[in-house]
MARTI-252970 format. One record per residue: residue in three letters; x, y, z of N, C-alpha, C in turn. Coordinates in steps of 0.02 Angstrom, whole numbers, plus 50000, padded with zeros to 5 digits. Layout:
! MARTI-252970
ALAXYZXYZXYZ
...
END
This chain:
! MARTI-252970
MET554685621253635555005615253602554635613853536
ILE553975614053532553605613153473553765618453420
GLN553755624453443553845629953400554575629753368
ARG555045628053407555745627353385555785622553321
PHE555485616853330555525611953276555095613453215
LEU554525616953229554105618853174554445624353131
ILE554775629153164555135634253126555685631153083
SER556055626453116556565622953076556305619553016
SER555715616053027555435612452973555155616952919
PHE554915622952937554685627852890555225630152841
PHE555815631752870556375633652826556585627752782
MET556515621852805556675616052763556155615752705
PHE555515617452723555005617552671555185622152613
LEU555475628152632555675633252585556195630552539
MET556675626952571557205623852527556935618752480
LEU556455614852506556175609252465555825611752403
LEU555575618452407555235621052349555685621152287
PHE556365621652299556825621852244557105615252223
VAL557075610052268557385603752251556875598052248
ALA556275598652273555795592852272555505592252204
PRO555315585852187554975584852122554315588552122
THR554055590352060553495594652055552865591252086
HIS552825584452076552225581352099552205580852178
ALA552775582152211552775581752283552655588552317
LEU552685594052277552635600752308551925601552339
ALA551395599252309550725600052336550665596452404
ASP550985590352406550935586852472551335590552526
ILE551955592952508552365596152557552025602852576
ALA551655605952536551305612252554550815611252609
ASP550545604952617550115603352670550435604652739
PHE551075603552742551425604652806551435612152821
ASN551515616552773551495623652783550815625652805
VAL550265622852777549595624852799549525622652870
ALA549735616452888549655614152956550065618153005
TYR550665620452985551085624553028550755631153042
GLU550485634452991550205641053000549555640453045
ALA549155635153032548565634453075548775633253148
ASP549305629153157549515627853224549735634253261
THR550145638453227550335644853258549745649553275
LYS549235648753238548625653053250548155650153301
GLY548315644253324547845641053372547285636953344
ASP547285636353278546745632453244546985625353243
TYR546915621653299547215615053305546815609553262
VAL546185610753255545755605953216546025606153144
LYS546125611953115546405612453047547135609853044
ALA547535611453095548205609553095548265601653095
ALA547865598353138547885591153144547685588053076
LYS547165591053046546915588552978547465588552927
PHE547855594152922548335594252870548985590752888
TYR549125589952953549695585852972549565578552953
ARG548925576352967548745569452944548795568752868
LYS548535573552833548545573352760549265572952734
PHE549705577152763550405576952746550725570452752
LEU550585567352810550895560752825550615555152783
GLU549985555752763549685550652722549885550952650
GLU550015556852624550115557852555550805559452533
THR551265560752581551935562652563552425556752567
ASN552905556552524553435551552530553935553852580
PRO554065549652636554525551852688555205553652666
GLU555475550052612556155551452590556155558152556
GLU555655560052522555655566952487555545572252538
ALA555155571052591555005576252641555575577652689
GLY556045572752698556625573652742556385574552816
ALA556725579152851556595579852921555875582552937
MET555525584952885554855587852897554395582052915
TYR554525575952892554065570252903554075568352977
PRO554655566653007554655565153078554385571053123
SER554515577253096554255583053134553515582753139
ALA553195581253084552465580853078552205575253125
GLU552585569453123552395563853166552385565653240
TRP552925569053257553015570753327552475575953350
VAL552335581153310551845586553329551155583553330
LEU550975579353283550345576153283550275571453342
GLY550845568053361550805563853421550655567953485
GLU550925573853491550775578153546550075580153547
MET549775581453487549075583453486548635577553507
TYR548775571553487548405565553512548485564553586
ARG549085565753610549215564753682548825569753725
ASP548795576153701548485581253738547765582653719
GLY547525579253664546835580753643546755587653613
LYS547255590253577547205596853543547015595953471
GLY546435597953449546235597253383545995590753359
VAL546085585453401545875578653390545655575853456
GLY545305570153453545125566853516545735563953548
LYS545745564353615546335561653651546425554253639
ASN547025552353616547135545353596547855543753615
THR547965541253674548645539953692548985534553654
LYS548585529553634548865524153592549105526653528
GLU548735530853493548985534053433549565538553443
ALA549575541853498550165546253516550775542053520
ILE550745536353555551305531753565551545529353496
ARG551075527753452551275525453386551675530553346
LEU551435536753347551775542453314552445544253346
PHE552475544053413553115545353446553635540153430
GLU553395533553426553835528253411554115529053339
LYS553715531453291553955532653225554465538053221
ALA554315543653260554815549053264555465546753296
ALA555395542753349555975540453385556395535953345
ASN556115532453296556475527753253556665530653185
GLY556515537053175556695540053113557425542053106
SER557565545953056558285547553044558485554353074
ASP557995558753094558165565453117558315564653193
ASN558905567253211559145566553281558715570153330
ALA558485576653311558105580553357557405577053371
MET557115574453316556475571153324556545564253362
LYS557115561153357557215554953398557205556753471
ILE557565562253491557615564453559556905566053584
SER556525570053545555855572053565555395566053573
GLY555415561753525554975555853528555125551353586
LEU555765550053598555995545753652555805548953720
PHE555895555353727555715558853787554985558453804
ASP554585559853755553855559553767553605552453783
LEU553905547653751553725540753767553905538953837
GLY554515541253861554705540153932554205543253979
ARG553985549253962553525552654008552805549354011
ILE552615546653956551975543053951551995537153999
TYR552525533153994552535526854036552725528654108
GLN553015534054119553215536454186552565538754222
ASP552155542054187551525544554216550985539054223
GLY550905535254166550435529454167549715530754173
SER549535537454177548795538654192548395537054129
ASP548655537554069548215536454009548345529553977
ILE548735525254012548855518653982548665513554038
ASN548925507354032548745502354077549155502554142
GLY549365508254164549725508954225550435511254214
ILE550775512554271551455515354265551935509354246
ASP552435511254208552975505954189553615509554192
LEU553905510154254554545514254261555115510954223
VAL555135504454217555665500954180555645503054107
LYS555075502854077554995504854004555175512353996
ALA554925516554045555105523554042555845524654045
ALA556165521154088556905521654098557295519654031
ASN557035514554001557315512253936557295517653882
TYR556715520953881556665526553829557105532253849
PHE557135534353910557585539553932558305537853919
ASN558465531553930559165529353919559345529953843
ARG558945527953801559035528553729559135535853709
CYS558715540153738558765547353725559405550153754
ALA559605548053812560235550553841560845548853800
LYS560815542953766561355541153724561455545453662
LEU560925549753650560995554553596561215561553625
LYS561495561053686561815566953716561315572453737
ASP560725570653755560245575653776560275575753854
GLN560405581853882560525582353953559885581153993
THR559325583253968558685582254007558565574954014
CYS558675570953960558595563753964559105560554013
LYS559715563254013560235560854061559985561854133
ASN559705567754143559435569054210558885564154231
MET558465562754183557925557954197558175551054213
VAL558695549054175558995542354186559295542054258
ALA559655547554277559935547654344559425547254400
MET558845550454387558315550354437557975543654437
ASP557805541154378557415534654377557805528754402
SER558485529054397558915523454419558865522854494
LYS558585527854530558475527254600557855523554621
PHE557405522654571556805518954582556955511354591
PRO556705507954638556875500754645556665496554586
GLU556145498154551555915494254493556475494754438
VAL556725500754429557235501354378557905498154400
TYR558085498954461558745496254489558705488554481
VAL558135485554498558085478154493558145476054420
ALA557835479854375557845477954303558535478654275
LEU558905483754299559595485054276560095480154306
HIS559945477154364560415472854398560065466554418
PRO559805462854369559415456454389559855451254425
GLU560525451354409560985446054438561025446654512
LYS560855452754540560895453554613560305450754652
PHE559785448854613559165446654645558955439554627
ARG559395436054590559225429254570559815424954576
LEU559715418254588560265413654596560635413054528
ALA561285413454532561715412854472561685405654448
LYS561605400854490561575393754473561155390254523
LYS560955384254509560565380454558561005378554617
GLU560785380754676561115379154734560665375554782
SER560935370654818560525367054870560395371654930
GLN559855370154962559635374155019560155373355073
PRO560425379255096560965378755144560735377255219
ALA560185380155237559885379155302559205382455303
THR558825381755359558195384855365558275392255379
LEU557765396055363557765403555376557765404555451
ASP557415400655489557385401555563558135400455592
SER558465395755566559135394655594559585400655579
ALA559495403655519559875409755502559715415555548
ILE559065416255563558835421555607559135420755678
ASN559185414155703559475413155766560215414855768
LEU560545413955712561255415955706561305423555714
VAL560855427055679560865434255679560765436955751
ASN560285433955786560145435855855560705434455904
ASN561145429855882561735428255924562355431755900
GLY562255436755858562825440755838563235437855781
LYS563005432655751563385429255698563095431155627
LEU563075437355611562745439755553563055437155489
ARG563745436855488564075434855429563965427355411
GLU563865423455463563705416555453562995415555424
ALA562565420155445561835419655424561735422455357
LEU562115427355332561945430555270561905425955209
PRO562325420955199562235416555140561565413055142
THR561325410755200560675407455203560105412355189
ILE560155418155220559635423055212559585425055136
LEU560185425855106560205427755036559905422254991
TRP560055416155006559785410554968559015410654972
TRP558735411155030558025411555038557705417655003
ALA558055423255005557815429454972557805428354897
LYS558335425654868558345424954796557865419354773
ASN557605415354822557125410354803556405412454819
GLY556325419254832555675421954835555355422454902
ASN555735421454957555455421855025555395428955047
GLY554785431655057554695438755073555015440855138
ASP555005436255188555285438055250556075439255245
ALA556375434355208557095435055196557245441355156
GLN556855442855107556945448655066556895455155107
TYR556385455155153556335461055198556925461655245
ILE557175456355270557735456355317558335459255277
LEU558465457155216559015459855177558925467255165
SER558315469655150558185476655139558375480755201
ASP558185478155259558315481255321559065481355337
PHE559385475855320560105475055331560485480355291
TYR560365480555225560745485155181560565492555194
LYS560005493755224559825500655242560185503055306
ASN560255498755353560525500555420561215498155435
ALA561535494955387562185492155398562745497555410
ALA563305495355430563875499655438564005503555375
PRO564335509155377564425513055315564785509155260
ASP565245504655273565635501255221565205495755188
ILE564625494155216564185489055188563525492155165
ARG563315497355193562705500655174562615501455101
ASP561995499955072561855500855002561155502554994
ASP560995508954987560295511054985559905508354924
ASP560225507654866559935505354806559775497854816
LEU560235494154843560105486954854559545486054908
SER559555490354957559035489955008558335490954977
LYS558285495954935557605497654904557435491854854
GLY557935489054819557805483454776557525477354811
TRP557785475654869557525470054907556865472054941
LEU556765478254954556105480354980555565479154930
LEU555715480954865555235479854811555095472154803
LYS555635468054806555505461154800555075458154854
ALA555215460754919554805458554974554115460554967
ALA553995466554943553305469254932552955465154877
GLU553285463354824552995459254772552845452154797
SER553235450054849553135443354876552555443254928
GLY552275449154941551685449454983551825451255055
ASN552455453255070552605455655141552285462255152
LYS551805462755197551445469055207551795474555236
THR552305472855278552725478155303553145481355249
ALA553395477055203553765480055147553305483955101
GLN552705481755092552225485855052552095492555085
HIS552005492655152551915498655188552545503255178
ASP553125500455187553725504755182553855507555111
LEU553705503155062553785505254993553325511054975
GLY552665510354997552185515454984552405522155019
LEU552665521555079552925527455113553535530755078
PHE553955526355050554535528755013554325532554951
TYR553845530254916553615533854854553245539954873
TYR552865540354928552545546454948553065551754968
ASN553575549855010554085554455028554495556654967
THR554645552354920555025554054864554665558854817
SER553975558554817553595562954774553615570154795
PHE553825571554860553895578554882554395582354839
ASN554955578954820555515582454787555545581154714
HIS555215576054689555225574254618554545573954588
GLU554375578954550553685579254524553495573754476
THR554015570254450553875564854404553725558154439
VAL553835558154504553665551854541552905551754554
PRO552595546954527551815546654532551595544654601
LEU551135548654625550815547154690550445540654684
ALA550235538554625549875532154616550245526454641
LEU550955526654633551365521054658551295520454735
ALA551325526154769551255526154839550585523354859
GLU550055525454826549375523054847549305515554829
THR549585513054775549555506254756549825501854812
TRP550425503154834550745498754884550435499454952
LEU550235505254971549875506355033549195502855036
LYS548835502754979548215499254978548335491754982
LYS548855489154951549025482254958549165480155034
ALA549535484755065549685483355138549045483755179
SER548635488755169548055489755208547565483755198
ALA547585481055135547115475355123547325469155161
GLN547965469255185548225463955228548185465455301
GLY547845471155318547755472955387548225477755416
ASP548655481155375549105485955401548765492655412
ILE548575494155473548155499855488548515506255477
ASP549155506455484549535512755475549525514755403
SER549455509955358549445511555286548765515155271
LEU548235513155305547615516555299547675524255321
ASN548005525355374548125531855396548525536055349
ILE549055533255319549425536855270549065537955206
LEU548635533555186548215534655128547755540955141
GLY547525541955206547165547955219547595554355216
VAL548225553655236548685559255233548795561255157
ILE548865556155117548955557655044548335560955014
LYS547765558655032547145561755004547065569055029
LEU547335570355090547245577055118547795581655096
HIS548425578955089549005582855070549375579555012
PRO549095579954952549465576854897550105580554881
LEU550115587054901550745591154893551035590754823
ARG550595590354772550775590154704550345595154666
GLU550645599054623550295603954581549785600154537
GLY549175602454533548665599554493548305593754527
VAL548505591654584548135586154620547765589454681
LYS547125588654675546685592054726546605587254786
ALA546565590854847546465586954907545725584154907
ASP545655578354940545015575254943544845573955015
PRO544575579055052544445578655126543985572955142
ASP543485571655101543005566255117543345559355120
ALA543755558055066544135551755066544615551455122
ALA544955557055138545405557255194545095555355259
PHE544505558455274544125557255335543925549755338
HIS543735546955283543545540155280544115535555302
TYR544705536855272545315532955291545495533855363
PHE545485540355389545675540955456545185537355503
PHE544535537855486544035534855531544105527155530
GLU544205524155472544315516855465544965514955502
ALA545495518655494546105516955526546055517355604
ALA545735522955628545645523855697545235518155731
ASN544695516055695544275510555722544655504255722
ALA545145503455679545535497555677546145497655727
GLY546225503755757546755503955808547375508455794
SER547355512155738547945516555724547935522655768
LEU548465523355806548505528955853548625535555819
PRO549055535855767549125542155726548445544355697
ALA548025539555676547395541355648546935544555700
LEU546975542055762546595545455815546815552555823
LEU547435554155818547675561055824547415565155763
ASN547445562255706547195565655646546455567255652
LEU546045562755678545335563855686545235568955741
GLY545645568555793545575573755846545705580655818
ASP546215581255777546355588155744545745590455703
ILE545435585955667544855587955627544295590755673
TYR544165586755727543625588855772543835595355811
TYR544425595755829544695601755864544615607855826
ASP544815607755763544805613955720544145614855680
GLY543725609855679543065610655647543185612055572
ILE543505607455533543645608955465543355603655422
TRP543335605155355543055600955303542335598755317
GLY541955603555342541215602355353541065598455420
VAL541615597155459541495593555521541445599055575
PRO540875599355615540815604555668541365603955721
SER541595609355747542095609255798541825606355861
ASP542155601655891541985598155953542625596555993
LYS542815601456031543445600856069543435595556121
GLU542845594156146542795588756198542895581856163
LYS542615581056108542675575056071543415573956048
ALA543715579756029544415579356007544865577456071
LYS544705580156129545105578456187545055571156204
LYS544465568156195544395561156211544805556956160
LEU544805558956100545235555456051545965556056068
TYR546215561856085546915562856108547075558356166
MET546605558356217546705554556278546735547056261
GLN546315544956217546325537956195546975536156166
ALA547255540456125547905538856095548465539056148
ALA548425543856197548905543956250548865537856290
ASP548275535656309548205529556353548455523456318
ALA548465523456251548685517556211549465518056201
GLY549795523556225550495523756221550815527956168
LEU550415531856131550695536456083550945542956119
THR551585543556125551855549156164551725556056133
ASP551645556356069551495562956040550825565556065
ALA550385560956086549745563256111549815567356178
TYR550325565556216550445569656277550575576956261
LEU550985577856209551175584556188550555588356161
VAL550155585056122549525588356096549075590456153
LEU548975586056203548555587956262548835593856299
TYR549505594056303549835599656342549765605956303
LYS549885605756238549835611956196549125614656192
LYS548635610156180547955612756164547505613456223
TYR547645609456276547175609656335547575611556401
ASN548225612456394548635613756453548605608156508
ILE548545602256479548455596356525549125592356522
ASP549395591556585549955587756592549745580556606
TYR549595577056550549205570656556549665564856576
LYS549565562556633550005557056661549595550956687
LYS549085549456646548685543756666549105537656671
LYS549595536856630550055531256636550725533956652
SER551135530256691551775532656713552225534056654
ILE552645539156661553095541056607553765537556617
SER553955533356572554595529656575555095532656527
THR555705530356531556245532356486556035530956413
THR555745525356406555495523156341555015528056313
ASP554525530356357554055535356336554415541656311
ILE554875543856349555245550056330555605548956264
MET555945543056257556285541456195555785541756136
ASN555215538456144554735538256090554475545656074
TYR554405549756127554195556556115554695560356075
LEU555355559656092555875563356054555895560855983
ARG555825554455972555865551655904555255554155865
SER554675554955897554115557455859554195564755838
LEU554645568555871554765575155853555325576155799
TRP555665570555789556285570955748556095571255673
PRO556395576155636556265576455565556595570955527
ASP556365569955464556625564655424557345566155399
ASP557625561555358558315561855340558475568255299
LYS557955571355269558075577055225557965583455264
GLY557825582955328557785589155370557085591755370
LYS556575588755337555895591655336555585590155406
THR555205594955430554825593855490554205590155476
ASP553885587455529553285583555519552765588055485
ILE552315585055442551795588555414551325591455468
GLU551175597955464550795601055515550125597255524
LYS549965595755584549355592555607549275585155586
ILE549595582955533549515576055511550105571955532
LYS549935566455567550475561955594550495555555550
ILE551075554155529551175547955486551645542755519
GLN551865544355580552365539855609552035533155625
ASP552485527855634552215521455646551845520855713
ASN551335516755713550965515255774551395511055819
PRO551595513755878552075510255921551825503655946
THR551145502755951550895496155974550755491355919
SER550435493755866550255489155814550835487055769
LYS551345491255764551895489855716552255483555737
LEU552385482755800552735476455821552315470355805
ALA551685470855815551255464955804551185463555731
ASP551215468855689551105467855619551755466055579
THR552325466555609552935465155574552965457855554
ALA552995456755489553005449555467553695446555475
SER554215450755468554895447755473555155447655542
PRO555555442755559555905442655625556335448755635
LYS556455450955694556855456755707557595455355691
ILE557885459955662558595459555647558965465555675
PRO559555464855700559925470655727559975476055673
GLU559975482455696559935487955648560525488755604
THR561095485955621561695486755579562125480655584
ALA562595479955536563055474955539563725477755562
PRO564165473355592564815475855611565225477355551
PRO565725482055553566145483255494566495476855474
LYS566665476455408566955470555382567595468655417
THR567955473255446568595471555476568555469155546
VAL567965468555573567855466855642567655459455646
ASP567965455855686567785449055702567225449355754
THR566615447055731566065447855778566095443055840
THR566555438255840566585434155896567065437055950
VAL567365442755937567795445955987567455452656008
PRO567415454056073567115460356091567445466356062
LYS567055471256040567315477156009567615481756061
VAL568225483856049568565488556095568355495556077
GLU568185499656128567965506656117568535510656087
ASP568375514456035568875518656003568935525056040
THR569495526456072569575532556109570125537156077
THR570275535556013570795539355978570515546755969
LEU570945551355990570755558455985570935561455922
PRO570635566855899570825570455842571555572955848
LYS571875573355790572545575955787572595582955810
ALA572965584655860573015591455888573595595455862
ASP573455601455840573965605655813574175610555866
ILE574565608255917574745612655973575535612655980
ALA575875610555934576605610855939576845617655916
THR577485617755896577795624155878577395626655814
PRO577375633255804577015635955748577295633255680
LYS576825631855637576985629355569576805634755517
VAL577065633655459576875637755399576145636455386
ALA575735641855381575015641455376574875637555311
SER574425632655317574185629455257573705633855220
SER573585632355157573105636255119572405635755142
ALA572085641155147571385641555175570955637455130
MET570425634155162569905630855126569325635355115
SER568965633655062568355637855048567815635555096
PRO567305639555105566745637855149566445631055130
ALA566355629855064566055623455041566505617655057
GLU567175618555054567615613055070567605611355145
ILE567585616655186567535615855257566895612055276
TYR566335614055246565715610855259565725603455243
VAL565985601955184566035594755161566495590855211
ALA567025593955231567535590455273567285589255343
ASP566925594255373566775594055445566075593255466
SER565595594655421564855594255438564665587255463
LYS564965582455432564755575555453564955573855524
SER565385578055555565625576955627565135580755675
VAL564705585055649564255589155694563555586155689
MET563245585155747562605581955747562065586455784
LYS561485586255757560905589455791560755585355851
LEU560565588255907560445585155968559825587756002
ILE559405582856025558825585056066558825580856130
ALA558565583656183558545580256250557935582356289
ALA557675577856330557055579756368557065576156436
GLN556685579156484556555575956546555915572656548
ASN555435575056509554745572656508554475572656441
VAL553795571156433553515571356367553105577356356
ASN553375583256372553015589656352553555594356330
ALA553325599656297553795604556264554225608156315
ASP553955609156377554345612956427554985609656448
SER555025602656439555615599256461556115598356405
LEU555975600956348556365599556286556955604556280
ASN557565601556269558135605356251558385603556183
GLN558685608356147558935607156079559585610056070
GLY560055606756038560695609556025561085605255976
SER561755605255984562195601655937562735598055976
ALA563095594055942563655590055970564185588855917
VAL564815588355936565385587355890565715580655909
ALA565745576055861566085569655870566825570455874
ILE567145567355927567875567555934568195560755934
THR567775555655941568005548655930567425545455895
THR567515539055877566965535255845566395533855889
SER566475535055954565935533756001565745539356049
LYS566135545056046566015550556094566005557256059
ALA565625561956089565565568556060565525573356116
ILE565695579956097565675585556146565055589456138
THR564785591956193564225596656189564245601056251
ASN563795605456258563675609856318563285606156368
CYS563495606856431563095603756486562445606956494
HIS562345613356478561665616256488561175613456438
VAL561415609756385560925606456340560705599456367
VAL561185595756400561045588556414560995586956486
ASN561285591256529561305589656601560585588456631
LYS560535583056668559905581256706559345579656657
MET559515577556596558965575656548558875568056550
GLY558275565956544558095558756548558365555056484
VAL558295558156428558505554956366558855560456321
ILE559405558156288559765562256245559825558756176
LEU559605562156123559655558956055560045563856011
ALA560445560955966560785564455917560755560555853
ARG560745563955795560665560455729561355558055708
VAL561385551355697561995548255672561825544555608
ASN562185546255554562065542955489561345543055470
GLY560985548855485560275549955465559775546755513
LYS559995543755567559545540755616559625543455687
PRO559115544655725559225546755795559455540955841
GLN559995542355876560325537355918560355540255988
GLU560295535656038560305537956108561035538556134
PHE561155543956173561765545156202561705545556279
GLN562255544556314562275545256387562905549956401
ILE562845553756460563375557856480563935553456504
SER564525554056476565085550156495565525553656547
SER565655559956540566035563856586565835571256578
SER565965575656627565745582356625566125587056669
ASP566115593456652566315598956694565795603956688
VAL565335603756735564735608056729564955615256737
GLY565455616756777565675623556790565955626656723
ARG566275622556682566515625056618566025623656562
ASP565445620656578564905619656530565095614956473
ILE565525609756488565725604756437565535598156461
CYS565135594556422564955587456436565195583156376
ILE565455577256394565645572256346565075567156347
ILE564775565756289564225561056282564445555256241
ALA564215548856257564425542856222563805539556197
ILE563865536756133563295533556102563155526856143
SER562485525756158562295520456203562415513756172
GLU562275512956108562395506856071562895507656019
LYS563345502556011563895503155962563665501155895
SER563005502055878562715500055814562925505355760
GLU563085511055778563295516255731563995519255753
SER564405520655706565065523855718564985531555703
LEU565255536055748565265542855733565795544155686
HIS565785550555658566285552855614566675558355648
PRO567205556555682567575561355724567915566855684
ILE567955572955713568315578255682569065576155671
SER569345578155620570015575555604570585579155639
GLU570505585655648571075589755679570805595155724
THR571205596955776571035602355821571575607355821
ARG571465613255852571975618155858571905621755928
SER572475622855960572445625656027572255632956031
TYR571975634556087571765641656102572355646056099
ASP572935644156123573525648256127573805650056062
ASP573585646556009573825647855939573375652355900
LEU572825654555928572325658255894572505665955894
LYS572255669555846572385676655842571725680455826
VAL571645686155855571045690355839571105692455768
GLY570525692055733570495693755663570475688055617
GLU570615681855643570585676155601569885674455578
LYS569835671655517569165669755493568995663155525
VAL568345662255544568095656255573567415654555550
TYR567205648455558566575645755533566235641955592
ALA565565642655597565205639055648564725634255611
ILE564695628055636564225623155609563805620855669
GLY563165621455666562715619155719561975618955694
SER561515618655737560815617855723560385623655750
PRO560505629855731560135635555759559375634755742
GLN558955635455794558235634755789558045627855756
GLY558455623055765558355616355740558495615155667
LEU558795620755634559005619755564559655616355558
GLU559585609955544560185605455556560775607355512
ASN561405607455545562015608455509562045614755467
THR561905620355499561915626855468562605629555474
LEU562895632155417563575635155417563505642755421
SER563895645855465563935653155469564655655355472
GLU564795661555455565495663755446565595670155488
GLY566195671155511566405677155549567135677355561
ILE567355681355611568005681855631568075681155705
ILE568675679655730568815679955800568855687255821
SER568385689555861568365696455877568675698055948
GLY568855692555985569165693356048569365686756079
LEU569865686656120570075680456159570045682356231
ARG569575679856267569375682056334569625677256388
ASP569765679756448569945675556507569565678156565
ASP569015674456579568555676256634568715672156698
ASN569165674756740569355671256805569605664456787
GLY570045664156740570385657656721569985653756673
LYS569405655556655568975652256603569075655756538
LYS569395652556491569545655356424568955654856380
LEU568855659956342568255660456294568525663156230
ILE568215660956174568345663856108567755667756087
GLN567855674056077567285678556054567335679155979
VAL566735678055946566725678155876566125682055848
THR566155683855784565615687455751565165682055713
ALA565385676055706564965671055670564295670355711
PRO563735670855678563115671355713562915664755751
PHE562715665055811562425659455846561685661355866
THR561305656155880560655657155908560455651055946
HIS559845650755971559655644756012559665638555967
GLY560005633455989560115627355952560815626455930
SER561195632455931561915632155913562325629155965
SER562115629256027562525626956085562765619656073
GLY563425618956081563725612356072563985611056003
GLY563915616255958564135615355888564875616555884
ALA565115616455820565845616655808566045623755784
LEU566575626555813566915632355786567535630255753
ILE567625632055688568155629255647568545634755613
ASP569215633655612569635638955580569615638055504
GLU569935642655467569915642355394570285636455362
ASN570645632455402570965626355380570565620155398
GLY569985621055424569555615355438569695612355508
LYS570045615455551570225612255619569725615255669
LEU569555610455715569095612355768569485616355820
ILE569225622555835569555626655884569115628155946
GLY568445626655941568015627855999567335624755992
ILE566995625056047566285622356052565855628556063
THR565395629956014564975635956019564515635256080
SER564505640456121564195639856186563605644556200
GLY563685650656176563155655556191563265662356162
MET562765666856173562825673456149562485677856201
LEU562625684656195562295689456238561695692256202
ASP561075690156225560475692656192560425700156195
GLY560245702956139560135710356136560705714456136
GLU561285711356132561935715456136562355715456075
GLY562015714756016562365714555954562665707655941
ASN563195707555901563465700955878564015699055925
LEU563835697355987564285695156038564175687756050
ASN564585683556022564515676056027565125673256052
PHE565055667656090565625664656128565665657256114
ALA566285654856115566415647556108566945645556163
ILE566875639256187567335636856237567925633356197
PRO568545634856211569105631756174569085624256176
VAL569265621056118569255613756118569735610756164
ASP570275614356184570755611856234570395609756299
VAL569895613556319569505611756379569155605056375
ALA568835604356318568455598056309568915591856302
LEU569475592556270569945586956264570275585356329
GLY570375590756371570655589556439570185585256480
ILE569525586956477569025583156515568995575756491
LEU569045574956428569015567756401569665563956421
LEU570215567256416570835563756433570865562156510
ALA570625566756550570595565456621570175559556636
LYS569585558956600569145553456615569475546956590
ASN569795546856534570135540856510570705538756553
END
C-alpha cells in the first residue's frame, strides 16, 4: 500500500518539475530524496527528508504529494521506523491526511486511525466507537475494506449502543410504572408482556438487574422477537452498571469473538472478566487462566505462569472447571509442574463430588473409574450432555481446558432474578394454553405432476438444513453410554429420528435455534427403526420440513442429498443418487450413494426439489458405498397413528 502511493507521488513529482515555481523545486526534491531512501530501507534518512518536505513546502504547490508524505511519515511514527515510536504524532499526521483533498490519502488516513483506536495498545485504551466513526467516514469514500470493518464493528455492543442511543434511554420523562420485583413476579406467572414495560423502564433508568433481564430476554426470545444486537447492547449496559454476571458474559463474548475476528482485542475480554472476578465471580478467574494459556491469536504468547495462578486462585475459591484444569496440568506434568497422577485424580474426584458431571467422564477416560460416589440422576446426565455440546458455531470444547459455567456457583452468583428462556410468539395470548402444533408437512403423494425445476445444492441447504438437528443421547455420564445422530423436524414440536439412536436413553438433546433442548420419545416403531421425539418444553419452536414425497413416486437414478451430523459435524450436506429401491420382507428401503457415516442416523434424505423422501438410517461397513434410508411414508404413518 505504501509503495503504491509513493510511486504515484513520484510521477507527480516529475510533472511538478515542469509546472512548479522555481523556488519550490528544491523543497519538492526533498520528497524524491525521502522516497528513494524509503525504498532502500534507509528509514532514518527517509523520515528526515519527509519532515523537511512537510516543513518547507507549500501544500498547495505540492498537491497530492503533501498528504502522501503526511501519511507515510505517520506510519513511520506509528511503527517506530526511522523515528522514535510516537502514536500521538502518528494520529496527528493521519488526521491531516484524512482531512486533506486527496481521496486516496483520506482513505488511508481514516483506515489507520480506525485501526489505532480499535487496537488501543498505544493510546489510553480501546475506543471501538471512535474506531467505527473513522471506518464509517472511510466507507463513505467507497472503500470496500472500510465497509467490511464497519459491518464487523457494528456487531460490537459499544458501537451498536452508540449508533442507536434511543433504544437505551427514555425518550421522555416517565413516572415509575411499578417495582422491578412486581415485574419479575409477572414474568414468573407467565405474564411477560405485562412485565416488559416495567422492566424496560427500570433498564433505561440504569438498573443493572433489569438490563441483564432484557439482555437474556432478547437473546432467548421466540424467533419473531429475538434480537442479538439488542441483547448484546443491554448486556453492555448491565456490565457498565456493575452486574457481575453481565461482566462475565460480556468478557466471554469478546473472547469467543476473538477466535474468528483478529481485530477484536483480547484486552476487552480480560477487562470485563477482571471486573467480574473482582466482584467474586470465580468462573471469570478460570476463564482468565484459559485466555493466558490459549490466547489463540498470532503474536500473542501464552503465559503458563499467569494461567496456573488464575486456575489455582479460582479452584481455591470453588470453581469446578478450574479444578479440572489443575488436574490436567498435574496429570500431564506440563509447564514445569511435575506429573502427579494421584494428585490429579483427587482434583478430578473433588470436582465430581461437587457435581461437575464432566469430571465423571475424565475419571472414566484417564483412570477407567466408573465414579459413582454420588447417585446419577437425570439432571446429572443432562448436565453431562450439555458439557459435551459445542457452541453455536460448531467448535468443539478447547482440548483439556474447560470454560463452562460452574453448575453450583453460577446459581448463587447470578445477580438477576431468573427469567424464562424465551417469550411466547407475538400472536399467542399467554393467558390461553398453547395448543400443540401437529400440522404435518405437505405430502406430494397424489397423481404425478410436471417436475418442478431442480434446486441447486446451496438452495436445498438453505431451505432444509434448519429442519435437521444434531442429536445426542446418553444413559449415564460416561462415553460408553453416549449415542450421537440427527433428527428431522416434521411439526413445530416433533421430529423423526432412528430408534437405535434414542431408544432406552435417559436423556435426549437436540440443538434448536442454537441451543440444546431436551426431547422425549413420543411414539415409536422399533421394528422399523423409526422414533418420533417431542420437545419437552414449548420454549422453542422447531422448523418443520415443508414438503415430503412418497416412496412410490421415487425412481432409481434420481439425484438426492443427505443432511446430517456425521462424526458430530453438524448439518453436513452430501450428494448422490438413488441406486436402488428395496423391499426386505415388507420393509421398504431407499438405497443411495450419498455418503453416510456414524452420526448420520436420523438425518434427512432430500430430493432435488427440496422434498423430504427418507430418514437416513445406516450403511454396510466395508461394503463400498451402500447406504440406506427409511421412506418418510413410514415415519408419517407412525405419527398419524399416534395422533
